[in-house]
N, C-alpha and C positions, 0 to 999 in steps of 0.2 A: 504494500500500500504506500502510495506517494504522499508524503506529508506536505500539506499546503501551508505555507507561511504567509500570514496576513501582514501586509506592510503596516507600520505604525501610523496611527491617525495623526494628521497634521493638526497642531494646535494653532488656530488662527484667532486672535482676539476680535471680539465684537464690541466690547466696552473697554475704554481706556480710562482709568481713574488715577488722579493725582491726589495724594494726601497732604493735608495742611490744616491750618486754623483760620477761621474767618477773622474779621476786624483788621483795620488798617495797621494797627501796631505790630501785627505779625508779618506784614508785607516784607519780602526780601530777607526774611530770617532763614537760617539753615533748615529749620524744621519744615519750612514751607516750600522747599525746592520741588516737591511734587506738584504743588499748585503752579509754580513757575514753568514746569514742564508742560502742563496742560495749556497754559497760556501760549507757549511756543508752538505747540501742536495746533492750537486754534488758529494762530496767525498763518502758519505754513499751509494748512489745509483749507483755510477760509471757512471754518466752521465756527460760528458765533456761539458763545455760551451765555445763557441768561438764567436768572433765578427761576427755579421750578419748585414750588412749595410741596407738591406731591412727592418729589424725590429728595426734598430737604437739601438741595444743592444747586450749583450752577451747572446747567446741562445743555448739551448741544448734539445734534446729529446731522450727518451729511455724508458726502462721498470723499473718501481718502484715495489719493493716487488716481483720481479721476473716475473710479468705478466701484470701489469697495465701500459698501454701507458700513458706517462706523458711528459709535456714540462716544462722547467724552463727558467726563463728570469731575467736578470739584465738590466734594461733600462740605456742607456748611454746618455740620453738627458738632464741630470741634473734634480734634484728633481722636480722643478716646471713645467716640461714638460713630466713627466713620462708617462702620458696618451697617448702621441703620439706613443711611442714604444709599449705599451700594445695594443692599438687599431690596430696597424699594424699586430700584431700576431693574434688577435681575428678575424680580417677581413680576413686574409689569410686562416686561418683554419676554418672559420665560427663557432667560438665558442660563445655561449651565455654568457652574463656577469656573470651569476651565476656559471659558470664553472671556474671562475678566482679567485684564492686565493691570496690575496696580503698581504705580510709580511712587517711590518714597525715599526719604533720606536714610543714610546709614552711617553712623559715627564710627563703625569698625572698619570702614573703607576710607583711604585717604582721599582728599578732595581731587576730583577729576577721574576717579576710578568708577567703572560701571559694572554691575553684575546682574545678568539676566538669568533667571531660573524658571523651571517649569512648576516647581512646588517647593514647600518648605515650611519651617516653623515661623513664629512671629519674631523670634530673636530679641525679645524684650521690647519691641516697638509697640506702643499702645494702639496706634492706628491699625496695625496688622492683627493684633490680638482681637480687636473688635470685628475686623473684616472676617477673620477665620471663624469667629463665633457666629456671626450672622449668616455667613455662607455655609456654615456647618461642614467646612472642608478646608484642608490645606492645599488641595490640588488645583491651584490656579497660578498662572504665571505672575512673576513680579520682577520689576526692574528697580534695583537699588542704586542710588546715586551717593557716592562718598562725600561726606562733609568733614571728615577728619575728627580727631579727638582734641579736647582742649589742651593747649600748650602752656608751659610755664606756670602750671597751677600745682600747688604742693601735694594735694591728696587725691585729686580726681574723684572727689566724693560726689554724692547725688546733687548737691548744690552747684558744684562746678559743671556737672553734666547739663543740668537744666539751663543754667545761664549760657552755656555754650550753644545748645541746640536752638534756644529761643533768641539767641543773639544774631545780629546781622553780620554778613561777611565783611572782612576787612577790605579796605580799598584795593589792596593787592589781590586778594582772593576774588573780589567782585569782577575784576578784569577777565577772569577765567570762566565766569558763569555762562556768558553767551556761547562760546565755543563748546562748552560741556553740554548745554541744552541743545545746540545744533546737532551734536552727535546723538543725544537721546532721541531726537526726532528721527534721525536716520535709523537708529536701532528699531524704533517702533514701526517704521515703514518696512523694514526687513521682516519683522514678524508677520506683517500682513501679506508680504510677497511670498515668503518662503516657509512660514511657520516659525514658532518660537525656538524649537530645537536647533534648526539650522542657523537662525539669527544669533544664537548664543556664541557660536564660534567666532563671529566677527566682533560682537559687542564686548565679550569678556576678554578678548586679546588686545583691546585698545590700550595704548600706553598713556593715554590721557594728554593733558595740555601742559603738564609741569616740566 
């Protein structure tokens, strides 16, 4: 008997989510780089995001790369309740968890490094804890953007961590954000063209802008 090997299913995102906190005081902070990524995607794909109360977020839908139907979301529920907004969209459109690509900050990666994965744990990130809880699954792709650890701080305790992630990028770091976000957009486009698994090869081998 000949064994038939089924080719792996391509994971192609249908909803792109960037995590962050609402309110102007959080604009351009490290913790909000997921929001900045959605803003960059919105500009590149000419898909406007507007407040949608049903979804508790800023939401937009349109065509990416000229032909692919896509939805983009910035939850306005605050970081630790991000999953409520994401679940509202996935329930409404009947989207499976694996079709949701979540973009967020990662302090364990140096600034400029990108990591794309098919699944995984929350890794201590409150926005991801909420997302995993509300999707009832860890099996959804995620793209982590490095923001680096706090420097020159004696203990790296919780207070240092909070002030770091909620702080704004230094002028020197801020110069790097546009090229980083441009590469994030490129990575997301690759996931739509080739699937997440193939896109990982390119995105995870990037040497960054430093």
